[in-house]
N, C-alpha and C positions, 0 to 999 in steps of 0.2 A: 771399495768396489762400486758402490752406488754412484759416487762422484765421477768415476772413470766412464761408466756406462752412460750417465746423463750427459757428461761433457761431449763424448763422441756422437751421441744421438743428436744433441742440439747443434753441434758443429756441422754435421752432415745436412741437417734440415736448414740451417742458416745459409750454408753455401748453395744448396739447391734453390732456395727462394731467391737469393740474389742473382744466381745464374739465370733463372727465369726472367727476372727483372731486366737483365741486360740483353738477353737473347730474343725475347718475344717482340713481335711487331705491333701487338694490340695494347693500347694504353690501359684498358680495363685489367688485363692480366698482369701487366707490369706494376700497376699501382697496388693490386691485391697482393701480389707476391712481395712487394716492398714492405707493405704493412706487416705481413706474416714474418718476414725476415727481421724486422725491428722487434717484434714480440719475442722471437727466438733469441735475439741478442740479450734481452732482458733476463732470460733464463740463466745466463752466465753470471750475472750479478747475484741472482738468488743462490746459485751454487757457491758463490764466494761469501755468502752471508751478508751481502750489502743490500739488505731489503729496501732501504730508502732509494738507492740508485736504481734498483730493478723497477720499482713502482714509477719513479721519475722517467725511466726509459719508456715504459708503457704509456704513461699519460702524455708526456711531452712529445716524444718523437712519433709514436704511433698516432697520437692525436693530430700532429702536424701532417702526417702522411694522409690521414683521413680527410683533412681540410683540402689538401692537394687533390685527393681523389674526387671530392665533391666539385672542386673547380674544374678539374679535367673533364668530368662527365658533363658539366654545365656548358663549358666553352667549346669543347671540340666534338660533342655528340658522338663519342666513341662507341657507344653501345649499339648504334644502328647497324654496324657491319659485323657484329659478333654472330657467328654461326657455329653452334656446338656440333662437333663431329666426333663422338666417342664411339670407338669401334666395339668395345665390350663394356657396357655400363655396369654390369654386375661385378666384374673384376675391379673396376675403378671404385665402386662403392665399397667393396671388401677391403681394398688397400687403404682407402681413406679412413675407414672405420678402424683398421688395425693401427694406423699411425696415431689417430686420435686416442685410442685406448692406451697405446704406449706412452704418449705424452701425459695422460692422466695418471698412469701408474708411476711415472717418474716424479710427478709433482706430489703424489700422495705418499710415496715411500718414506720421506723424512718425517712426515707427520705420524705415520704408523710406527716407525722405528723408535726405540727408546734410547739407543746408545749414540745418537748424533749429538756431538758437542760443538758449540760454536767456536770457531777459531779466534774470533775477535768479539769477546763478550761486550754487551752494552754496559756503559757506565751506570752506576747507581744514581749519581746526581743528575746526569743528563743522558739522553738517548743517542741512537745512531744518527739521527737527523742533525743533531747539534754538532756531532763530530765532523760530519761532512761539511756543514756550514763553516765551522772554524777553519778547517783546512782550505776550503774553497775560497773563502774571502780573506785569507791572510797570505798563505804561500802561493796559491794559484790564482790570485786576483787578476793579474794582467792577462794570462791566457783566457780566463773566463770572460773578461770584457771584450777581448779581441774576437772570440767566438760569437759573442752576442752581436757585435757590430757586423761580422760577416753574415750572420743569419738575417739581420735587418736589411743589409744591402741586397741579399738574395731575394728577400720577400719583396722589396721595392722593385727590383728588376723583373720579377715575375708579374707583378701588377702592371708594370709599364708594358711588358710584352703582351700580356693578355688584353690590355687596353688597345694596343695597336691591332691585334688580331680582330678584336670586336669592331673597331672602326672599319677595317677592311671588309668584314662580313656584312656590317650594316650598310656600307656604301654599295656593295654588290647587290644586297637585297633591295635597296632603294632603286638602283638602276633596273633591276628585273621588274619591280613594281611599276616604274615609269614606263618601261617598254610594254608591259601588259596593258597599262591604261591607254597608251598611244595606239596599240593595236585594236583595243576595244573602240576607241574614238574613231579610228579609220574605218572600222567595220560599220559603225553607225552612219558615217558620211557616205559610204558606198551604197547603203540602203536608200 
């Protein structure tokens, strides 16, 4: 029963976060909900007793989204046009608190319960991480390498696009500074 409730709760939360990511026009909200969605995806791994993959999901993907978050805030100055308009802040606080409490209860329930049995027990000689490594680097080596190359290409493309954007912004700022200096120079000549 616990697994069913946890699955549907995390499924709804994950779909809600990724819907916000796609629908919102604000980069700050999109990146925040993307990070939350990645964390909720890791809950599915924990429900399947794949603890290693759950932690990797949190560390790698959520860490990557946080790096994207930092670059987004730095390059595009998205926080300047954020205006919070919450009609009923008490209701928002209450709903947020209830969702947080529900998530904590779902995560604490297996620890408190004594009859939870792992579907795939850890080997005595080596642990869950070694199992993942053996499968990943033997049977799934080619897809793993292809995914790594795709991530590398995406990262290089992002750096190139950010560089072009910065060049455009810097060129515009230099033109504005030069115009400002010329107008100051013309004012001095007029005097």
